[in-house]
N, C-alpha and C positions, 0 to 999 in steps of 0.2 A: 251153925247156918245150918237152914234145912235143904236138903241134899235129892236132887229128883235126877231122873235120866234123861228124861227131855224135859224140855220147859215153852211151852206153846205161849208164842207172845199177838193176842189178838183173837177173838173167838166170833168172826164171822164164819161162811159156810166151809172158808178154808180151814181156820185154824178148830173149828169142833171136829172137821172130816181128820186130822192128825190128831187130837185128841182121841177119837174113838178107836181110829188102828194103830196109835203108840199103846192105848191103855188094852187093848184087847190081845195086844203081843204082850201084856205082861210089861210094860215098863212102867216103873211111877213115873208118872205124868203131872205137871203142873201147866193148866192155862190160863194164864192171865188176860182181863178184859177189865180196860179201866170206866166202860160204863154198863149198859146191858149187851149179852150174847147177842150178835144180830148182824152188826153192824148198819149199813145203809139196806139192807135184804129185809132186817124187820120193819121197815116201815114203806115196803114194796107191797102195795094193795092187791095187786094182781099177777100170779106168776101162772104161767101158762107153758112155758117149755123146760120145764125142768123132765126128764126122763121119767118115764112110770106114775108119775103123778098130776094126778087132774086137776084144772083150776084149784089154785090154792092162794092164800096171804102169804106173805113173808114173815109174817110173826107164827102161825103155824107149823109153817116149814121148820124154821128156827125151836123153835119147840119140842118137835120131835127128834132133832140132831141133840140138842142139850139133854134130854133123856136117855137117849142112846148111849152117849157119849159116858153117862154118870154109870152105865149100868155094867160099862165096864173099868171103871174103878177111876179113870182120870178126874183131877182133882181139877174142879172151875174156880178162880178167886177172884173179885172185884177188887180190882187194884192197877192202877197204872204203872207200866214197867218205865221209868225211868232213865234205865241205862243198861249196857250189853259190853261185859271185858273179855279179854281171855285170860284164866289166871290158872296157872300151876297144870296145864296140859284140857283142864276144862272151859267154862263158861262162870261168869258171876252178873247174874240179871240184876239189879236194882230195882225196889220199888219203894219209893220216899227212902225213907234209911235203914229197912234193910234188906237183907240182899240173900239171895236163892243162889244155891250151888247147882250145876247141872252138866254132863257129859255132850249134850247136845239140844242144840237151839233152833226154832223154826220157826221165823219171824213171818206174820199173818194178817199186819196191820193194815192193811186195807187201802182206802184212796179215801180223802175229803171234797167237795163239791168244789170247782174251780170259781173264781172270781171273776164277777166279767169286767170289773176296773172302771164303772161310770162314775157320774157326780150321780148322788143319789142314792145308788146300792148300798153304801154303809149307813148313812141317814134313816134310811125305810127298813131298814131289817128287824124286821118282826113289827114292822107295821105297814104291811103291805110289801115288801120283799122278802120271798121265801124259797129255798133251796128243797123242800119236800112237798109235793103235792097233796101226800097222805096225812101228814100234820095237820097242812093249813087249809087243804081243798074246801071244807064244810063250811067256811066262813066266808065264802063267797057265792053263798046261794044266792040267786037270781040279779047277779052284776057279770061286771066284765070286766077279762082280766086279757095279759099278755103270757103268753111261755118264750124264754127265747134258748134256742138251740136247735142242730137239726139231726143230730143222734138216734137213735133209739128209744133212751130214757126220755128225752124232749118230746118226742111224739107219743110213744104210750104213757108220760103222764099229761099232756095236752089232750088225748079221750080220754082220761080220768078225771079231768078236771070238768068237761063236759055235765058228767052226773051234776055237777051245782051250777056252773057258770050259764049264762045264755051264749057269751060267746065269749069264744078265744079265740086270739090273734096268734099265731105263732110266727116267729120270725126269726131267721135264719139266713148269715150275711153270706153262703154263699150261692150259687141257682139250683141246686138241687140239693137235697135232703140226703141225709147217706146213713136211714136208716133202713132197716131189711123192708123187703118188698110188701108186705103184709102190712105194716104200719102204713106204709106210707098208702096202700091202698084204704086203709080204715079211715085215716085224714082227710081224703080226697072224698071220701064217700059222706064223710062227718059235717051236716049241715051249718052248725055251730062252731065250724073251724074256719078261719080265713087266714092265708100265708102271704106272708110277705119275705120273698124270697130276694136276695141282693140287698138285705136291711141291716144295717146295724143299730144298735142301742146307743141312742149320743146322751140323753140323760133319763133317767126318772125323779118326775118331777112330785110335788105335793107340800104340805102343809103341816098334820099334824098326822096323817098319813098319804099312802099314795094316791094322786090322783090324776096322773097321765104319764105317759111313757113318750121322748120325742124321740124319732129316726130318721135315718140317711140314707136311700140309695147311693150303692157303691157305684151304680153304673152311671144313674144320671144326674146323680146330687142334690135331686129332691130331696128337701125337707118334709116331714110329716110329724102332726100331734094327734096322738088317741088316746081320748078320756079311759081311763081304765082304773080299777079300784086293789087290783095285785099284779104282781108282775114274779113270776117263779124261774128261775134260772136253771137250765141244764146245759152249760157250755166247757164240759169236760171234766176232767180228775186229775187229782196232783198225791202223789203215793204221799204215807202216814210213815214216813222212816226218819223221824227224825232220833229214835229213842238209839239207831245205829252210830249218826254221828256218822264220820267217814270212815265205819272200820270196815264194810263191802265196798266191792265196785260198783255203780250204777251208771245210768245210761245218760245222756246230756238233762234229760226229764225227768230225772231222779228217782227212775222205778230201778228195782235190783235186778240185775245181771244173774243169771243160772244156766244151768245147764240143763239135761233134760231129767236130770236126778233132783230137779234143784236144790243143788249144790251152787251157793254162793263162789266168790274168791278168798273166804277165810273157810278151811275144811271145818266144819262140825255144825257150820250153819246156813242152812237152808232156809230158803225161801217160798211162799203160798201164795201163789193166790191174786190179788189185784193189786197189792205192792211190787209184783214182781214185775220185769220187761216181756210182754208177751201179745199177741196180735188179738186176745179174743177176751172181755172181761165178764164172766155169765157164771151163774152159780156154778153149773155142772162144771166148766173148765176151773172152778176154785173147788172144788171139790175134789176133782183129780189130782189137783197139785198136793193139797192136803194130804191126800193117801201117797201119792207117791214120795212126800216128804217124809213122813211118818216110818214107811217103810224102808227108804235110804238111810234114816236115823236107826232103825233097829237095826241093820245090818253092820252098821260102824258100829254100834254099843258090842254085839256080839260077838264080831271080829273082834274085839276087844284096840281097837284099830284110835278113838277117842283120845 
């Protein structure tokens, strides 16, 4: 069995930062990522609020983190962790039929996009329904599309999609958007965006692809249909914590509960980034979580308390 000091599960900003700090502390470190490093950040087209870094793309930012982590000796393996077990005073991380032994685990598995749960969403996934503006936006050049959601992601992606679409219908179930003021101002000033607040999606319709979206005003009960060629959904996030089972305590929404040192309810397991219960989910907060988790793991190991 391969043995490590620290195993980081997930290679988004939190996991990569944990790998940087753990590697720099001369801990034997393994970072596991099922697909490509970066998580949701890697498909973000425009990042302008990461301190000290001018406007950049998610892929550029992540590439720098991966290179920096490698320079400190942390090992990045493209493999999906399937289980985490407490065993013999340490931990065993399962990857298919293989097992990796370690003294401390940092869970940085991030989140996935929440599903809207309306007719047509699953049927037209990949044929007009999308959760990634960067991936699919160029497919809708000179077409009309809809964006569903009211937070930062929804408004930011709606603005990005005006690069391609002739019209973007921005649909939100509440009276006001929850996004930060600067994004609300940009949406308000963009002639290509038309907002429908207090509205919910009742159906995404089409044949071989999306043709229209059916809405209902929750205040008046009025129903309306808009022809669109695509629907982009940004209605929230769900934690990707299946690898833990019921090993650690979580909040009712499934996010991992931690203290300010990223400690979970199980000694030696820490959580960092968007998968933990927190107020703000941004690259900057994920990076802080990852640094804190790795530092706390280092102290645990150096004090022989694992």
